[in-house]
N, C-alpha and C positions, 0 to 999 in steps of 0.2 A: 388211199385206202381208208375206209370208214372206221372210226373207233368202235370197238366191240366190248361190251361189258357183260360177262356171264353172271347172272344172279342165281342160276341153278345149273352149275357145271355138269351135272349128270346128263344134261341134254346136249353137250358138245358131241358132235358127230351124229347127232340124231335131229338135225335141223329140220328134216322133213316132217317132224311131229309138231313143229311150231307154226304159229300163224300170227300175223300182226293184228293189233286191235282193230285197225281199219278194215282189214280183210275179214276179220271175225264178224264185225258189224254187218258187212255186206252179205256174208254167208248166211246169217240168220235173219236178215231183212229188217234190221233196225239201224238207227242213225249212230254215227260215231259218238255223238254227245251222250246217247243213251248208254253206250258201253262205258264211257268215261264216268257217268253218274253211278253206274253199277259198281265200278271199281272203287269209287269214293265212299259209297253208302253201305256196301256189304262186306263184312269181314271175311266171308267165305268165298269172295271173288278169287278166281285162280291166281296164284302168285305169278308175277312176271318171271320169265325164264331168261330173257335176253334183252339188252338195250343196244341199238346200233345208231350210228350217226353222231353228229356233233352234239355236245351237251345242250345247246340252245334249242335243238329240234330233234330229240331222240325218238326213234321208232321203237315202240314197245311190242314185245313178243310174248305170247303165252302158249301153253300146251293146248293144242287144238281140241283134243278130246275132253280135257278138263273144262275148257270154255264152253264147248257144246253141251256138256252135262249141266253146267251152271245156267246157260241160256235157256235150255229146255225147262228147267225148274222155274226160272223167272217168267218165261213167256206163258207157262201154264197156270200161273197164279191169277185168280180173279182180280179184276180192277175195281177199286172202290171209287166213291165220289161221283162227280159228274163227267168223268172222262168217258170217251167213247171206247168201246172194247178194241183192243189191238187185233187187227186182222192178221192171222198167222199166214206165213207164206206156204203155198202148197209144197208138198214133198218133192215134186218134180223140179221146182225152182231150186230148192236146197240141193238136190242131187246135181243139177246142172252147174250150180256154183261150185260144188265139190269137185266135179270133173274139171272145171276151169282152173281151180286152185291146183289140183294135182298135175294138170297139163303144164302149168307154169313151173311147178316144182321139177317135173321131169325134164323140161327144156333147160332150166337153170343147171340142174345136175349134169345133164348131158354136155352142156357147154363147158362146165367145170372139168369134166373128164377129158374132153377134147384138149383143153388148155394144158392139163397135166400131162397128157400123152405127148404133146408137142415139147413140153419142157423135158420130159423123160427121154425123148428121142435125142434131143440136143445133148443131154447129160451122158447118154450112152455113147454118142459119137465122141465126146470129149474123153470119156473113159477109155475107149479103144485107142485113141491117139496117145493118151498118157501111157497106156500099157506098151504100145509100140516103142515109144521113146524110152521107157524104163528098160525094155529088153535091149535096145541099142546101147543105152548108157551102161548097163551091166556087162554087155559084151565088150565094150571099149575099156571098162575098168578091169575086167579079167585079162584082156590083152595087155594092158599097161602093167598089171601085176606080174603077169608071166614074163614080160620083157624085163621088168625090174629084177625079178628073181633070176632070170638068165644072166642079166648083166652082173649081178652080185656073184653068181656062181663062176662066171668067166673071170672076174677080178680076183676071186679067192683062190683060183687054181694057178694064178701066175705068181 
């Protein structure tokens, strides 16, 4: 199991609102190094919400909508100097990437539900068995208590 560090615990249980920095870069059509530079250079870069994986190679997660808002602002800024202007990706490509992202999320969550259902089914079966054994043990205890009571009544009458 991967180590998980929540930096913004309010998003626990809301993982579908998060995106990795790598996936975020792909979503808006920039390189991962550009996202890394944004994170280093801009104080208003969205704060990380989650870190997963081993400490030497952690995967960083941010809130998707916060990242998209930040990226829109950055990508709409005019470029100075001798740089060639950044060609923004057409909306259709962004939407296709969004569909791909949510398709992966749905698959991951559906798989998670299936695993939990299997675990729950096994737990319910063990619960039924435990209840049956409890009922049998209670009946045996009551029979022993009745026999002991009868035995003591028989001996006290003699």
